[in-house]
Structure formats: structure tokens, C-alpha cells
C-alpha positions, 0 to 999 in steps of 0.5 A, a space after each residue: 951428782 948422779 948416784 949408782 943404780 941397781 936395777 931388778 926387773 921381774 916379769 909376772 905371769 899375768 903380763 904386768 911388769 914390775 921392777 926395782 931401782 935404787 939411787 944414792 944422792 947426798 942431802 942438800 942437793 940443789 933444785 933440778 939436780 940429776 938423781 938418775 936416768 930412770 929410762 936407761 936404768 929400767 931399759 925403757 925408751 924415753 917415748 915409752 914414758 910419755 906414751 905410758 903417761 909415766 908418773 910418780 906414785 908416793 904417799 910422801 916422797 913426790 914433794 922431793 923427787 920429780 920425773 922428767 918424761 921427755 928426758 927420762 930422768 929423775 930430778 930433785 924437786 925440793 932441797 932435801 934435809 936428811 935430818 928433817 926427813 929421817 932424824 937419826 934413822 939410818 939409812 935414810 931413803 925415799 921410796 916411791 913407785 913409777 906407774 906406766 899405763 897402756 899396758 900397766 907397769 910399775 917400778 919401785 924406786 929407792 933413793 938413799 939420802 947420804 949425810 953431809 956435815 951440815 950441822 954442828 954439835 949443840 948444847 941445849 943450854 949455853 950455860 950450866 951451873 953446879 954447886 959443889 961442896 968443898 968437901 967433895 971427894 976426889 972421884 966425885 962425878 957430875 953428869 953433864 948435859 950431852 951435846 946433840 949433832 943432827 948428823 949421823 955417822 962420821 959427821 956425828 958427835 965424836 968427842 968432848 973436850 973440857 978446859 981447863 983441867 985443873 980440878 976436873 977431868 972428863 969421862 965418857 960412858 958409851 951406852 948401848 944405843 950408841 950415845 955417850 954419857 958425859 961426866 965431869 970427875 973431880 980430880 983435885 979437892 976444892 977449896 972454897 976459900 981459894 976459889 969460890 967459883 970455877 968456870 969451865 968450857 965443855 967443847 963437843 967436836 964432830 968428825 966431819 970435814 970440815 970439822 964443826 964444834 959447839 961449846 957450853 959454859 960450866 959455872 961451879 960454885 964451891 959450897 961448904 961440905 956435902 959429902 954424900 951424893 944421891 944414889 938411884 936404886 937402879 941404873 936402868 929402869 924399864 916400863 911399858 905403856 900402851 899407846 893412846 893411854 890417857 894423859 896423867 897415866 903413871 908410867 913408872 916411879 924412880 927412887 934415889 937415896 941420900 945419906 946426908 941430913 937436912 937440906 943436903 939430903 933432900 933429893 930433887 928429880 929431873 929429866 935431862 933429855 935434850 932436843 927430843 920430844 921426851 919432855 913434851 910427852 913425859 914429866 917427873 914429879 920432882 919430889 917423889 920421882 913419879 913419871 907420868 904421861 902428859 902427851 899423846 903416845 902413838 906406836 906408829 911414831 915412836 915405839 920406845 922412849 929413853 928418859 935420862 933422869 937426874 937426882 940432885 940434893 941441895 948440896 949439888 951432888 947428883 946421880 943419874 939413871 935412865 928409864 926405857 919405856 916400850 910402847 905397846 901397839 894397839 889396833 887403832 889404824 884402819 888399812 888405807 886403800 890407795 888407788 895407784 892407777 885404774 881404768 874407768 871403761 873396759 871393752 866387753 871383749 877384754 881378754 882374761 887377766 886384763 888389768 883394770 886397777 892397781 891398788 896399794 894397801 898400807 896399815 900403820 900397825 904392826 904384827 897381827 894388827 898390820 896384817 891385811 887381807 883384801 877381797 872384792 864383792 861376789 858375783 863379779 867377773 873380777 878377782 884380786 891378784 897379789 903383785 908384791 907386798 901390799 900391792 894388788 891388781 884387779 883383773 878380769 876373771 871371766 867373759 864380760 857381756 855388756 848386754 847382761 851388765 853394762 856397769 859394775 860397782 866393785 867393792 874392795 874391802 881390806 881387813 886387818 887381823 887385829 882384835 877387834 879387826 878394822 877394815 876399810 873399803 872403796 867402791 870402783 865403778 867400771 863401765 863396760 863398752 859395747 862391741 857388736 856381738 849381737 845380731 838383730 832379732 825379729 819379733 816373730 819367726 815369720 810374718 803373714 799379712 793381708 791386703 785387699 786387692 785394688 789397693 793404692 800404690 804406696 799403701 802401708 801393708 804392715 811393719 816388721 820389727 827387729 831388736 838388737 841387744 847392743 848399744 848405740 850404733 851397734 843397735 841401729 837396725 836397717 831393713 833391706 828387701 832381699 832380692 828375689 822374684 815372684 812369677 819371674 818379676 823382681 819382688 821390688 816391683 811388688 813391695 818396698 821396705 822402709 830402711 829405718 822403720 821396717 814399714 812394708 809398702 805396696 809398690 803396685 795395685 794388686 789383682 786377686 785374679 792374677 796373684 793370690 799370694 807371694 813370699 819374700 825375705 826381709 833382712 835386718 842389719 845393724 850398724 856395727 863394724 862388721 855389721 851383723 844381720 838376720 832375715 825373716 820370711 814374709 807372706 803377703 796374701 791378697 784378699 778378694 774384692 767384689 770387682 768383677 760382675 758375673 759373666 753369662 756363658 749361656 745363652 750366648 747373646 748375639 748381635 743379630 741372630 735371634 736364639 729362641 728356646 722352644 716349649 711345646 704346648 703340651 709341656 707340663 708343670 716343671 718342664 725344663 726350658 733351659 738353664 742360664 749358665 754364668 760364672 764370676 771370676 771373684 772368689 768366696 762369697 763374691 762368686 756365689 751367684 743367684 738367679 732372679 727373673 726380672 721381667 717376663 712376658 707372662 710371669 705366671 708361666 715361668 720361674 728361675 731357680 735361685 741357685 742353679 739358673 734353671 728356667 722351668 714352667 710353673 703351670 701347664 702351657 695352654 693354647 692361650 699362651 703367646 707364642 713369643 715369650 721374652 724373659 729377662 734374667 738377672 744374675 747377682 753375686 753375693 759381694 758387698 756391694 753386689 754386682 749383676 748381669 742380665 740376659 734375655 732369653 727368648 722362648 717360643 711356645 709352639 709345636 712346629 717351626 712354621 708356627 714359630 717363624 710366623 710369629 718371629 717375623 715381626 722382629 725386623 719390623 720392630 727393629 725398623 721402627 726402633 731405627 726410625 725412632 732413633 733417627 728422629 730422636 737424633 734429629 731432635 737432639 741435634 737442635 740442642 748441640 750441647 746435649 747432642 755432644 754429651 750424648 754422643 760422648 756417652 754412647 761412644 764410651 759405652 760402646 768402648 766399654 762393652 767392646 773391652 768387656 767382650 775382649 776381657 771375656 775372650 782372653 780371660 782364663 775362666 774356669 772350665 764349666 760344663 756346657 749345659 745346652 737346653 734340654 740337658 739330661 737331668 741327672 736327678 731324674 726329674 727332667 722332662 727330656 730323657 735324651 741329650 741334645 747338642 747344638 752348634 751355631 755357626 755365624 757367617 760374616 754375612 748377617 743374612 747367612 747362618 748355619 745351625 747344626 744340631 743333633 738329637 734322637 727326638 724332636 728339635 726344640 731350638 730355633 735359630 733365626 735371622 730376624 731379617 730372614 723371610 723364609 720358612 723352615 720345614 721340620 725334618 727327621 733325617 739329616 738333609 739340607 732344608 734350603 739348597 739355595 746357596 743364598 738362603 738366609 737360614 740353613 738348618 742341619 740335623 745331626 
């Protein structure tokens, strides 16, 4: 049957719900019987019991009561015997807690067990014998063994009946503890001669429904006269014993006296307790009444004992008393720490006062010995909060950070206030789960890297690295190239970034002459949700390679016309003939140029400045020197390996143009001779077809290469270099000419026609000729036309 329910619910400030409900059921209910609808009485839905993994927490009550989560009811798990469970203690109740999780809740449940009349009064012995002297006086009392009824209340022992009542009557004495002493009182003198033995029946009756009883046979042997009974010096003795005292400890001594002599005055002491454990713990010396300890005493099991003592003489007369022994508690029990519910993992973003573990503390000692204080280890972001009597919860007290501490070993220690103090401890291991609260951090605030030009596309330049303090997926870093442009071109066409490793690769081959450096940004993004990211600036600097040969700006090499520098025969040592001007589009030492004289008609006559390219005479010009001088100048840069270019400088050693023209008219004949030689060589090589084809391919390739070089020179953005014509003004004052001369050479599409303009204040020293021309040039001092004929192969104008 379902008992009445009393519900008390209180809401605690830190969001933990507690409550109390009570039920009353009779003992001996069948297995599976309904105790109460716990879900309805607590105001909970049945599905909350299932989702919250509701369970019963108890140290000893879960063997009797079980929880049906689906129905939300409490059921009898095993048959409950109130007498076995509580003995004589009233009221008799089961106490346990119901624990729910997500969120954590617990409720205290009390099930009171009521008694039914299922036990009849019983006597320890079915028969008792007395030897009573016939001289016993009327009113003599004889103590009888009490009956014991395990039931309580109305179902307990209510009265005694003695039959027959010819000689004896029954007398009951109520004790302070509620029990009744049974005495048989002599009402009529005995006569051994009439009746040597008397048989009586003592019946004990309880008050239950139906009524139950037990009987004991009393056999009385009538003896000859013994008219003095033993008498105890006190009706109640009191003593105190400390728990855990060793066996053999003397607890107390009782004394009785008998006025008779001989055997009638010899007193024998005995313990008359029945059905309890007194005889297993104490014994009395039959001769001197000394009560000693023979068993173990535990204050937590029994706080006091009442021993019923009897003194009897050999004549059958007796007296009784009681010995009350109080057990003194000692601090012999450590606090017991019971984990009711706990979480093994908690998120690092858990809020304050999040419940992690619920603990129940129990100390079986009493008084100061049973008062318990609990504390946890220091320097942890948790505190213990008291929920109710001996119930605690471990809650968060500050922010958690998995990156600072991924695991906590929390030591919970509980100590009582006894002397000496006893304590217990337990260690709780709590894992901190990660949340994505840290963005990736690059190892450096910015990066700079170098790459040599003309690299292979796909070349690894360098690696950017970022680290994320989070864990697992939240710490997985991916690298992304942020969108930007370099000179209007997307940066992704220059470099790429490996998403996993952060390796930066060159997408194209770089040319230092086109781009010297560029910037871009790389983003590092983790795998959390939502993802966190950071970026870093990267600067790539292109390093120059010696991949461009020097380019000669002056003298200009023409295809047909011949340019010659004139040197008068009166020129002194150090006379400046001309200057070779060259540039190198590379940078640094790759652009450092040096000039050397490779070939010369007369090496003893000219030299070239190593650094400035100036061609000067190194001795006095004589009449023996040839008019036509051919110099080959090589220009080398300082790269590794070095690159070079050559230029041919024609020098005319003469004082007048006619002298020069007569010497240089031989050039066409030389050219004709070379052409004929080439023709014969081609005819000879034609015999060997394979060699001919090979040479032809080589010649075509060289021509194309030269044409492309000239186009590159034409379109290249070369730095502005001052134009130094021959006989330029020497700023250092060491030159031989004090005036500046400007020259302008104009070529026509017809190789036979040329236009030469020049101006100067002195003599004209530069001769421009078409090798195919056969005319003569006359020197003029004022501006006029030398050749008026329109078809003249050479036209010279003075400016």
C-alpha cells in the first residue's frame, strides 16, 4: 500500500535543487509493492528521471527500495522485516537520497516502516525450576524470566497470566525503560508433605490483532525451611566503560547478603538477560559478583547496556537488581567521504558555481569526535560549499583555462574535532575540455625573405609558422594567402602558400630588373568553431644575378657606315681620343664595369682607362704611325661569372680629311674580298650537306639573337647616362681640348647616302664615312654644303 507523502523543496542560491519527501509503509510488504509516486510527489516529470539518470544513493537502504525511472515510482525491492532492521528502535525508517544529473539535483527520502503483529512473545527457556523452602513466608517474591516480543507498540508484550493461582500470584513492576519485571509472589504457605512439587504455566500475551502469546512452564520443588532470601545492597548499580576496552576489564561489582547459614546462606550470582547480546559481552563471577568484559564494545553500536542480575542461595531464595553500564565514546572512527555524483570532464568556459561533484561525509563518532570540517587543496579554482548537514558540493570559483592547466587533482580532506583528530582524504581527477579561445600566433611579427632572380617556378622560398595554444582541432592551423596585388597583378600569381605547412613557393620566375621587392600578408586560421585567425606581413626581396652583359652606348656600332676618331699627328702623350660609354642593367657589383684593350693595331700607342673607358695616347704620335688604327675594347662586369661586351673603335691618325679618305677607301675592297671568301666557303661547305645545314641553323640562330638583343636595348628602360662625345670637355682640366663638340649622325635608308652634322669652334676631328663612297671630303671652317649634288654618297655639315 502507498503511504502518505510529505514533500519539502528548497532552492539553494547556487542553482542546486534539494528536497525531502517521506513515506510510511508497513513491514513485510511483498517484493515489487508500491511505496509511492516519487515523480509526482517531487513535482517532476517521469522523463526527467530518465534524462537525469536518477538513482538511489544510500549506504545501506538500497537493498530494500528500488526506483523505477519509467513509471517514476518507488518499489519494494526485498521483504522488509522491521525487527531485523531496527530491533526495538522506534520509529523505524529508511533514509536515502535520489540523485539526478544535468543539472545536478538531489532529494532526501524517508520511508518509515510500521510494525505488524508478526512475532509472538517468547521465553528464552521453555521451563524454569525453583526450589522453595516450605518455610517461605507469605509475600516472598520469586523473579521470573521475562518474555520478549520483537514487535513494538501495541503489538508488543502487554500482560502476563499465571495458572493455577492456588499458592502464587503474579506481580509486575514497570521499569523506567518501559520493560516489566515479572515476579511470582507467595500467597499461601507451602507444605512439602502435601505437595512436594508444583507446576505452573506463565503465559505472556501481546496486544496485536490477532492476539499472540507464549508460555513457560514453572516447576517448583518444595524444600525444607530456608527463611532468609539474599538481598542486594542496591537495586540499581551504575558503571561506565570506555569503548574498545580490552577483554577482561572489570566493569563493576555487585554484592548481596543472606542471613542464613550454611548452604542456605551461600549466594550465587547470575545474569538473567534474555534474547539480547549482554551475555556475549559481559559475564559475572558466580561467587563474588564481579562483572567483567568478555566481548568488544563499540559506542557506535550500543551506547549503554542494562544487565539484570540475580542472587540466589542454595535454599532457592533469590533477589534481583540491575546494572546500567554507560559506554564512553572515543575518537576511533575516521570521517567517511562518499562521492554521491561527480563529473570527470568540465569545459574551460564553465560558469562560476558550476557543480562538479557532490559529497556526503559521515563520522560515526558523537559529540566533538563527530564534528567534521572539510577543505580542499590550495591554488585550485574550486571551493567546497555546504548543502545540508554533512553534504557538500564542489563548485567552480574562478575562470578555467585549459592552456594553463588541462587537469586538476583536487584533494578533499575531512577532519573531525576529536583528540587526537582523525582525517580522511580523497583525490578527484578533473579533466578540462578545450574551447577555441586562442588565435594562432606567428613566431615573428613580420618576415623578410630573399630569393635570387631567374628562379625555377615552384621553388620553396621560406616557411611561416604559427602556433595555437588550444588543443586538437582547435589548434590545427591552416595558412591562407590574403588577396592583394603587386603592380596591379594579383599576388597569387607571384607566390603561393601551403595550407598545411606554411611553406611559401614562388609561382613564377622573378626578374630583378623588373621587380626588386614586394609585400603580401599571410593569414593563419585555426580549425575551431568559429575559427580564429591572425595575419603577418611578408616581404620578399629579389636578389640580383649577373644575367645581363654590359651594353655599349658609345661608340655606336653601325651596320654599314664607318665611324672613325681622328687624332692629329701633333697629339701629345695622354691625348684623349674618345671615351667608351657602357652600362649594365644589373645592380651592385654585377654592374661594376672595367675596360680593357683587347686588340690594337699598335698597342704601344693607345691605352684604355680601366674604370672610365677613356682611350688616350701613351706616347707621342709620329709620322711613322699608320693612319688607320683599329682598337678592340672589351667591357667586363664584376659578376660571377662575369659577362662582357666588345666594341671596335676606328682611329684615324691624320691632320686632314683627304689623307684620311685615301687610307679608308681600302675598306670596300676588303669587304669585297671577304664576301668572295664567304661565297667560296659556302660552295665548299655545300659538299658536306650535313655540315652546311648545321652552320646555316647556327647562323640563323645568331642573327635572331642579335636582332632580339638590339630590340631589348631599344625598349629597355636604361638609366639616363650623360652622352660624352669625343673630345668632351675634361672637367678635371687634364684634357687636351678646351671646347665641347657636338656630333649628330643621320643615316638614310640608302646606304650610299649619309648626313653628318657637327659643330665646334675649332678643328673637326671626327670622320664619318660610307665605305662604299669614292668621293673626297674638303675641310671647311664655316657652315656650308660640301657636296651640292643630291646623289652624293657623303654629306657633311658644319654646325
